[in-house]
C-alpha positions as CSV (number, residue, x, y, z in Angstrom):
1,X,190.1,-70.0,-7.5
2,X,192.3,-68.0,-10.0
3,X,194.7,-65.4,-8.5
4,X,193.7,-61.9,-9.5
5,X,197.1,-60.3,-8.7
6,X,200.7,-61.4,-9.5
7,X,204.0,-59.7,-9.5
8,X,205.5,-58.8,-12.8
9,X,209.3,-59.0,-13.8
10,X,210.0,-55.3,-13.0
11,X,207.9,-55.2,-9.8
12,X,204.7,-54.1,-11.6
13,X,201.5,-55.7,-10.4
14,X,199.7,-57.8,-13.0
15,X,195.9,-57.9,-12.8
16,X,194.0,-60.8,-14.3
17,X,191.2,-58.9,-16.0
18,X,189.0,-61.9,-16.5
19,X,189.2,-63.1,-12.9
20,X,188.7,-59.5,-11.6
21,X,185.5,-59.1,-13.8
22,X,184.2,-62.4,-12.4
23,X,184.6,-61.3,-8.7
24,X,181.8,-59.4,-6.9
25,X,182.1,-55.6,-7.6
26,X,182.3,-54.6,-3.9
27,X,185.2,-56.9,-3.4
28,X,187.0,-55.6,-6.5
29,X,186.4,-52.0,-5.5
30,X,187.9,-52.7,-2.0
31,X,190.8,-54.6,-3.6
32,X,191.7,-51.9,-6.1
33,X,191.3,-49.1,-3.5
34,X,193.6,-51.0,-1.1
35,X,196.1,-51.8,-3.8
36,X,196.3,-48.1,-5.0
37,X,196.7,-46.9,-1.4
38,X,199.5,-49.4,-0.7
39,X,201.3,-48.8,-3.9
40,X,201.2,-45.0,-3.8
41,X,201.4,-44.6,0.0
42,X,198.4,-42.3,-0.1
43,X,196.6,-41.8,3.2
44,X,193.1,-41.9,1.7
45,X,191.6,-44.1,-1.1
46,X,190.9,-42.5,-4.5
47,X,187.5,-40.9,-5.1
48,X,184.7,-43.4,-5.7
49,X,183.9,-42.1,-9.2
50,X,187.5,-42.3,-10.3
51,X,187.9,-45.8,-8.9
52,X,184.6,-46.9,-10.6
53,X,186.1,-45.7,-13.9
54,X,189.1,-47.8,-13.4
55,X,187.0,-50.8,-12.5
56,X,184.9,-50.3,-15.6
57,X,188.0,-50.2,-17.8
58,X,189.4,-53.3,-16.2
59,X,186.2,-55.2,-16.6
60,X,185.9,-54.3,-20.3
61,X,188.7,-56.8,-21.1
62,X,189.5,-54.8,-24.2
63,X,192.7,-52.8,-25.0
64,X,192.3,-49.2,-23.8
65,X,194.6,-46.2,-23.2
66,X,196.6,-46.2,-20.0
67,X,195.2,-44.4,-17.0
68,X,196.7,-42.7,-14.0
69,X,195.2,-42.2,-10.5
70,X,196.7,-41.6,-7.1
71,X,200.3,-41.7,-8.3
72,X,199.8,-45.0,-10.1
73,X,199.5,-45.9,-13.7
74,X,197.4,-48.7,-15.2
75,X,198.5,-50.2,-18.5
76,X,195.4,-51.6,-20.3
77,X,197.0,-52.5,-23.6
78,X,196.5,-56.3,-23.0
79,X,192.9,-57.5,-23.0
80,X,193.7,-60.3,-20.6
81,X,196.1,-58.7,-18.1
82,X,196.4,-55.1,-16.9
83,X,199.7,-53.9,-15.3
84,X,199.7,-51.5,-12.4
85,X,202.9,-49.6,-11.5
86,X,203.9,-46.3,-10.0
87,X,203.6,-43.2,-12.1
88,X,207.1,-41.9,-12.8
89,X,206.1,-38.3,-12.1
90,X,204.8,-39.2,-8.6
91,X,208.0,-41.0,-7.5
92,X,210.0,-39.6,-4.6
93,X,213.6,-38.6,-5.1
94,X,216.3,-41.3,-4.7
95,X,217.7,-42.0,-1.2
96,X,221.3,-42.8,-0.2
97,X,221.9,-46.6,-0.6
98,X,222.7,-48.1,2.7
99,X,221.4,-51.1,4.7
100,X,217.8,-50.5,5.7
101,X,217.2,-47.6,3.2
102,X,213.6,-47.4,2.1
103,X,212.6,-45.8,-1.2
104,X,209.0,-45.1,-2.3
105,X,207.6,-46.8,0.8
106,X,208.0,-50.1,-0.9
107,X,211.6,-51.0,-1.7
108,X,214.0,-51.6,1.2
109,X,217.6,-52.6,1.2
110,X,217.9,-55.4,3.7
111,X,219.0,-53.9,7.1
112,X,221.6,-56.6,7.9
113,X,223.1,-57.0,4.5
114,X,226.1,-54.8,3.7
115,X,226.3,-53.4,0.2
116,X,229.2,-54.4,-2.1
117,X,232.0,-51.9,-2.2
118,X,231.3,-51.2,-5.9
119,X,228.0,-49.6,-4.7
120,X,229.6,-47.0,-2.3
121,X,228.1,-43.6,-2.8
122,X,225.1,-45.0,-4.8
123,X,221.5,-44.0,-4.3
124,X,218.3,-46.2,-4.5
125,X,215.8,-44.8,-6.9
126,X,214.0,-45.3,-10.2
127,X,216.0,-47.0,-13.0
128,X,215.0,-44.8,-15.9
129,X,215.6,-46.0,-19.5
130,X,217.7,-49.1,-20.0
131,X,219.0,-49.6,-23.6
132,X,219.2,-53.4,-23.7
133,X,217.3,-55.0,-20.8
134,X,218.0,-58.7,-20.2
135,X,215.3,-61.4,-20.3
136,X,213.0,-61.9,-18.4
137,X,213.1,-58.2,-17.3
138,X,212.5,-57.4,-21.0
139,X,209.0,-58.9,-20.7
140,X,207.9,-56.0,-18.5
141,X,206.5,-53.0,-20.2
142,X,209.1,-50.3,-20.8
143,X,207.2,-47.9,-18.5
144,X,207.4,-50.4,-15.6
145,X,211.1,-51.0,-16.2
146,X,211.8,-47.3,-16.0
147,X,210.3,-47.0,-12.5
148,X,211.8,-50.3,-11.2
149,X,214.2,-49.8,-8.3
150,X,217.9,-49.5,-9.0
151,X,221.1,-48.5,-7.4
152,X,222.5,-45.5,-9.3
153,X,225.5,-43.2,-9.3
154,X,225.3,-40.0,-11.3
155,X,222.1,-41.3,-12.9
156,X,223.8,-44.4,-14.3
157,X,222.6,-47.9,-13.0
158,X,225.1,-49.9,-11.0
159,X,222.7,-52.6,-9.9
160,X,219.2,-53.5,-11.0
161,X,218.0,-56.4,-8.7
162,X,214.9,-57.2,-10.8
163,X,217.1,-57.5,-14.0
164,X,219.9,-59.4,-12.4
165,X,222.3,-56.6,-13.4
166,X,225.3,-55.6,-11.3
167,X,226.5,-56.9,-8.0
168,X,223.9,-58.9,-5.9
169,X,221.8,-56.7,-3.6
170,X,219.3,-57.8,-1.0
171,X,216.3,-55.7,-1.9
172,X,213.0,-56.3,-0.1
173,X,209.6,-55.6,-1.7
174,X,207.4,-54.6,1.2
175,X,204.2,-54.4,-0.9
176,X,204.6,-57.9,-2.4
177,X,205.3,-59.3,1.1
178,X,202.3,-57.5,2.6
179,X,199.9,-58.6,-0.1
180,X,201.3,-62.1,-0.6
181,X,202.0,-61.5,-4.3
182,X,203.6,-64.4,-6.2
183,X,205.6,-63.8,-9.4
184,X,203.5,-64.0,-12.6
185,X,204.0,-67.1,-14.7
186,X,206.9,-66.5,-17.1
187,X,206.1,-65.5,-20.6
188,X,202.7,-64.0,-19.7
189,X,203.7,-60.4,-20.1
190,X,204.5,-59.0,-23.5
191,X,207.2,-56.5,-24.1
192,X,206.1,-52.9,-24.8
């Protein structure tokens, strides 16, 4: 059976639109509702009508404008794969970077791993724009790269674990671990 979900290079979730459309609608509705709740940290699932609209757009397997719902954004520009990420406006503020720090309910600095001295005084939060992203991070859509976790000081990135930039940092993805998400096959995502 094909995997419907995979982890993109910037932590976005790639959704195989063809596999999703082939699955029973009640299953896909539960999957998407669960995914949105886990990604956004919302207590309740989105309204049924809004969720149905997202499912219809995903099943259409045609490029469509991006959509937002429950603090998440869905990139539908690729007819084969949709990309789900956090909506930048819905992100919480950065948190002080220290072992065990949790940001956005998903990204956690490993509790037992001390941070390199170069990261003293840093915060864990969204990366923001990055002028020249390295490959394979470049394969992620720009909007997904901007909300990827980074260690920052004065708004400047010091370490971007997904991009392999800066000193090595043990960053855990609690959502990927909880959902059993595997990385997407390289080269599947197109730069945006």
